[in-house]
Each structure stands twice: as structure tokens, then as C-alpha cells.
C-alpha positions in Angstrom: 14.4 60.1 -32.2 12.7 58.6 -34.9 11.9 55.2 -36.0 12.5 54.0 -39.3 11.7 50.6 -41.4 12.9 49.7 -45.0 10.8 47.8 -47.5 11.2 46.9 -51.1 14.1 45.2 -51.4 14.4 42.0 -53.4 16.1 40.5 -56.7 15.8 41.9 -59.5 17.5 40.9 -63.3 19.8 44.2 -64.6 17.9 46.8 -66.1 14.7 45.9 -64.3 13.1 48.2 -61.1 12.4 48.4 -57.8 10.8 50.4 -55.3 11.8 51.2 -51.9 9.9 52.5 -49.2 11.1 53.8 -46.1 8.4 54.9 -42.9 9.3 57.1 -40.3 7.6 57.2 -37.0 7.2 61.3 -37.0 8.4 64.5 -38.7 11.7 64.5 -40.3 13.5 67.1 -42.1 16.6 65.8 -44.0 16.1 62.4 -45.2 18.0 59.9 -47.3 18.9 56.4 -48.8 22.3 55.1 -48.6 23.9 51.9 -49.2 26.6 49.4 -48.1 28.0 46.5 -49.4 30.3 44.0 -47.7 34.0 45.6 -47.2 33.3 48.5 -48.4 32.4 52.2 -46.6 28.5 52.8 -46.6 27.9 55.3 -49.9 25.2 57.7 -50.1 22.9 57.5 -52.8 19.9 60.4 -52.2 19.0 62.7 -50.1 16.0 65.2 -49.7 15.0 68.1 -47.2 11.5 69.1 -46.4 11.4 71.8 -48.8 11.1 68.8 -51.6 15.3 69.7 -52.9 17.4 66.7 -53.6 21.2 65.6 -54.1 22.0 62.4 -55.6 25.3 60.7 -56.0 26.6 60.9 -59.7 26.6 57.2 -59.9 22.7 57.0 -59.9 21.7 60.4 -61.5 19.0 59.6 -64.2 18.4 56.2 -62.7 16.6 56.5 -59.3 14.2 59.1 -58.2 14.2 59.7 -54.2 10.8 61.2 -53.2 8.5 62.0 -49.7 5.2 62.0 -48.6 5.4 64.3 -45.9 1.8 63.6 -44.9 2.4 59.9 -44.4 6.0 60.2 -42.9 7.4 58.5 -45.8 10.2 58.3 -48.3 10.8 56.4 -51.3 13.6 55.8 -53.7 12.4 54.9 -57.4 15.3 52.8 -58.7 15.2 52.1 -62.7 17.4 50.5 -65.0 19.4 48.5 -62.2 23.1 47.8 -62.2 24.6 44.6 -60.6 26.9 47.4 -59.1 23.8 48.8 -57.2 23.2 45.7 -55.3 23.9 46.6 -52.1 22.1 46.4 -48.5 19.8 50.0 -48.8 19.1 51.8 -45.6 16.7 55.0 -44.5 18.5 57.9 -42.8 16.9 60.6 -41.3 18.7 64.1 -39.7 18.6 67.7 -38.8 18.1 70.2 -41.8 21.6 70.6 -43.4 22.3 71.7 -46.9 26.1 72.0 -48.6 27.1 74.6 -50.4 29.3 74.7 -54.0 29.4 78.6 -54.5 25.6 79.4 -54.5 24.2 75.9 -55.7 23.2 74.4 -52.5 21.8 71.2 -51.5 21.0 68.6 -48.8 23.6 66.8 -47.5 24.2 63.1 -48.2 27.4 62.4 -45.7 26.4 59.9 -42.9 28.0 61.6 -40.3 24.9 64.3 -40.8 22.1 61.5 -40.1 21.2 61.0 -36.4 18.4 58.2 -36.7 19.0 54.8 -39.3 16.7 52.1 -40.4 17.4 48.3 -40.2 18.0 47.9 -43.7 16.7 46.4 -47.0 18.6 44.1 -49.4 18.8 45.1 -53.2 20.3 42.1 -55.0 20.8 42.5 -59.1 21.6 40.0 -61.3 23.2 40.1 -64.8 
């Protein structure tokens, strides 16, 4: 089991940027960011595997970038051009190496059931 601690959330105006961090207590294979607003299901935002392959939700492609510093066991999410609909509690997750494929195109999973360890979350607020 890996302990995860998120940081970097806050309040920004639409169009602004935030960088989230997630410190893991040990080595991880797949890591991901999920988000959730009250009354809605948890949504996968971005994932990355130990080889650096990435997967993004369509709603954040071109605006968010997921990265990982393996030496520091730290996951990041750079969020640019933030929109009010990006406001949510953001969670870091870690799990085994699992990929999903569409034909020959494979990428790390972004299904919450594929992740075993979760952080407590960090709140992101975006004002219009």
C-alpha cells in the first residue's frame, strides 16, 4: 500500500493556472488524477504509467499536463486555461500497471476501479 498526499489546490480565476502535486510514500506503477464535485461521479482526468505513457480525458486535453518525477515519487498535474467547470476536489491515485487498448493504440487506464491507493484530495476552485 502506498500513502499519497496531494497539495497545490486553491482558488483561481478562469483562464488561470494551478499545479497540483502528489507525494507518494513509495514506488508506483500507474498514477492518475481524478476529480469529483458533490452529487456527481468521480471523473478521471489524466493518468501516467511507469514508462511515461499518458492518457487524458477529452475535457482537459491541450490544457492539462500530467508528469511524474520517479526519483522523488511525485506526481504533478499542470492545469492551464482553467474553466469554472474544472472546479472540483482533485484526488491522486496509484495502482498496478494496467493499460487499455483500442486496436493497436494503448494507454494507461483511467478507470477508478483500476487504482488501489488514494489521497485525501485537494480542492480547486475556479471563478468566472
